[in-house]
N, C-alpha and C positions, 0 to 999 in steps of 0.2 A: 354668388351670382353677380355678374357685372350689370350695371344699370343699362336699360335699353331706352333710347329716346325716340319718341314718335316721329320727329322731323327727319330722322335718318334711317329708320327701320322700315324694311320693305318685305318682311316675312309675313307669315300667317298671323291673323289677329282673331282672338276669341273675345267676344263682347258679353259683358254681364251687367244686368240691371241691379241697381242698388235699392233695395226695398225699405230698409230700416235704419241705415246710417250712412253718412258720407264717407268718402275715402279718407282714412287717417291711419297712422301707424297702429297696428294691432287689430284694426277693424276689418281688414281684408287679408287674404293670403299675400305674402310678399311676392315681388316679381312683376307687378303690373308695368305696363309700358308708360314711362314718364312722358307726360304731355297728352296722354290719351283720355284723361278723365273729362267727361262731358257733364257738367253740373246742371245742365238744363233739366228742370224737373218735368215729369209727366205724372199723370194720375197713378199709373202703375209703378213708376220708378221715381219717387219723390226726390231721391238724391242723385239722379242721373245714371250714367253708365261708366264703366271702366273696361279697358282692354288689356289682355294678357297675350304673350307670344306663345302660350301653350294652353291646352285645355285644363280647366280645373276639374278635380274629381267630384263625383256626386257628394262625397262626404264633406269636401271643402265648401261646395255650394250650400249644403244644408247647414253646416256649422257657422258660416258667415252670412247666411240668409241672403244669398245672391241668386240670380236667375239667368241662365244662359239664354241669349237672344240671337245667337248666330243663325239658328235655324230659320228665324224670321227673315234675315237678310238673304239667305239662300233661296227663299220662296219669292223674292222680289220686293219685299218690304224694306225700304231703305232706312226708315227710322222707327223707333218705338212708338212715337206719336201717331205715325201713319197706321200702325197696326192696332193700337188701342186708343182711338180718338175719344171715346166716351167712357173709358174705364176710370 
C-alpha cells in the first residue's frame, strides 16, 4: 500500500478515536492517512484521533480498541470535544 498524505488527499476520510494508546507502529491497523493524526486529547479520546482512507472492520476496531466517530460528523458534530464535552 502506498502512503497517503493528508495535504494532497481529497478522498473519503474515516475518523477513529484513540481510547487506549497513541498512534505508533503496531498499535493501529496500517494505512492511516499520514498527517491526519490529531493528538489533541479529550476525555473520551485521550490519545486523539486518526483518519483512514477506508473504513476499518468491526474486528479491527475491537482488536485495536478504536472507535469510529464519523457518524458524529454526519450528524453535524464537527469535533469529538463538541459531542462529549463532559465525558
